[in-house]
C-alpha positions, -999 to 999 in steps of 0.1 A, spaced: 40 -621 274 31 -638 307 57 -661 323 54 -686 351 58 -658 376 23 -646 365 8 -678 377 -13 -675 408 6 -685 440 -4 -713 462 -18 -690 488 -42 -676 462 -53 -709 450 -71 -721 481 -77 -757 486 -68 -764 449 -33 -750 453 -16 -783 459 -31 -814 441 -27 -846 460 -4 -875 448 -31 -892 428 -43 -860 412 -7 -852 403 -4 -885 385 -36 -878 367 -24 -843 357 9 -857 345 -7 -883 324 -31 -857 309 -2 -834 300 16 -862 282 -15 -869 261 -22 -833 254 14 -826 243 24 -799 267 40 -794 301 28 -769 327 52 -752 350 24 -748 375 3 -779 383 -19 -757 405 -29 -736 375 -35 -766 353 -56 -781 381 -76 -749 385 -86 -750 348 -107 -781 356 -125 -767 387 -162 -761 377 -181 -734 395 -204 -761 410 -175 -769 433 -175 -733 446 -213 -734 451 -210 -765 474 -178 -757 493 -161 -728 510 -136 -725 481 -144 -695 460 -120 -704 432 -131 -720 399 -122 -719 363 -145 -691 352 -119 -664 349 -96 -687 330 -125 -695 307 -130 -658 301 -93 -654 292 -92 -686 271 -122 -675 250 -102 -644 239 -70 -664 232 -90 -690 212 -107 -663 191 -74 -646 183 -57 -679 173 -86 -690 152 -88 -656 135 -51 -657 127 -53 -692 112 -82 -682 90 -65 -650 79 -33 -669 70 -48 -700 54 -79 -687 35 -68 -656 15 -96 -662 -9 -123 -658 17 -141 -626 24 -144 -610 59 -180 -623 60 -170 -658 51 -142 -658 77 -165 -647 104 -190 -674 96 -164 -701 96 -149 -688 128 -183 -688 146 -187 -725 138 -150 -735 145 -153 -721 180 -188 -732 186 -199 -753 215 -203 -784 193 -168 -782 180 -151 -773 213 -169 -800 232 -159 -825 206 -122 -815 209 -127 -816 247 -138 -852 245 -108 -861 223 -86 -847 250 -107 -866 277 -114 -834 296 -145 -851 309 -123 -874 330 -103 -844 344 -132 -822 355 -138 -814 392 -175 -811 397 -198 -805 426 -220 -834 437 -251 -819 422 -235 -813 388 -219 -847 389 -253 -864 395 -269 -844 367 -245 -856 341 -222 -826 341 -193 -846 325 -213 -851 294 -227 -816 289 -214 -798 259 -214 -764 275 -193 -775 304 -168 -794 282 -165 -764 258 -160 -740 288 -134 -762 303 -114 -763 271 -114 -725 270 -103 -725 306 -74 -748 298 -63 -725 269 -64 -696 293 -43 -715 318 -18 -726 292 -14 -689 281 -7 -677 316 17 -706 323 37 -708 291 28 -678 269 10 -671 237 31 -693 215 24 -724 236 -14 -715 235 -12 -708 198 5 -741 190 -20 -761 212 -50 -745 196 -36 -749 161 -30 -785 167 -66 -793 176 -86 -765 158 -69 -763 124 -84 -796 113 -118 -785 126 -115 -752 106 -107 -773 75 -136 -796 81 -160 -766 85 -148 -751 53 -148 -783 33 -183 -793 44 -198 -758 44 -209 -763 80 -215 -726 83 -248 -727 64 -279 -714 79 -300 -746 83 -332 -727 93 -331 -709 60 -323 -741 41 -350 -760 58 -376 -733 51 -366 -733 14 -368 -771 12 -402 -771 31 -417 -745 8 -404 -762 -23 -414 -797 -15 -445 -793 7 -456 -757 2 -456 -751 39 -434 -737 67 -415 -756 94 -430 -752 129 -407 -750 159 -417 -759 194 -400 -754 227 -400 -788 244 -383 -778 277 -356 -756 292 -335 -764 322 -306 -752 343 -299 -720 362 -302 -686 343 -264 -685 336 -264 -720 322 -298 -724 306 -303 -752 281 -331 -753 255 -347 -783 238 -366 -775 205 -384 -797 180 -393 -788 145 -424 -802 127 -422 -804 90 -451 -817 70 -464 -837 100 -431 -852 109 -413 -841 141 -375 -839 142 -351 -832 171 -349 -821 197 -321 -797 190 -303 -786 221 -286 -753 226 -277 -726 251 -303 -703 236 -334 -707 215 -317 -696 183 -289 -723 185 -314 -750 196 -336 -741 166 -306 -742 143 -297 -777 156 -332 -790 152 -333 -775 116 -300 -792 108 -313 -826 120 -345 -822 99 -328 -808 68 -302 -836 67 -328 -863 73 -352 -851 46 -325 -841 21 -309 -875 23 -342 -891 14 -350 -866 -15 -315 -872 -30 -318 -910 -31 
């Protein structure tokens, strides 16, 4: 189990090794809100450094490696919570619930609750393009924070933190059946009510290859819904289908 000695040293952290006085105050306030205390402020600070900073400065360090680690820790904690708390669920059900509980939508929502958007360190270009509001960046930052907490304070600290913020989301996903396939539901509804099929259209895509975002609309019986936004076409179509299904179903059930 990692200890504080496994935290990167200042010499390895480049210009982000020693946060200035104002940044230290901001990090201290954040820790109080989040409910933990880092041994290494340098490591905590690094979890907020987006790769756009590296692209615009000589500093090569960013939070991508922490994000990679945090993604695995998050998955392990979520799987453990599901296994312990939902003994009646099959492996397939648990996998579906987990996929939603650790999805971009859920993670970005938790990130906003923690106000990670105010903690982010972004390059000028990403700042101007609204990076602080992008779901993908917020979700990735939360994963980086989890990875940093694991390195700084060990698995139990990371487990407790993830449990505190993800357990309610897992319950919500389960109670509301959020793991449904909205494309299938929408197609069934469309065939039943209108004897036709929903038509999906790519509105636009933007961003570099490693951070591409897709906007997709769905036309159902002449009415357009969306756009759904996602990191790939499949997720964008699912989001558009969800919007259309909930809108139409709410009218039909009146």
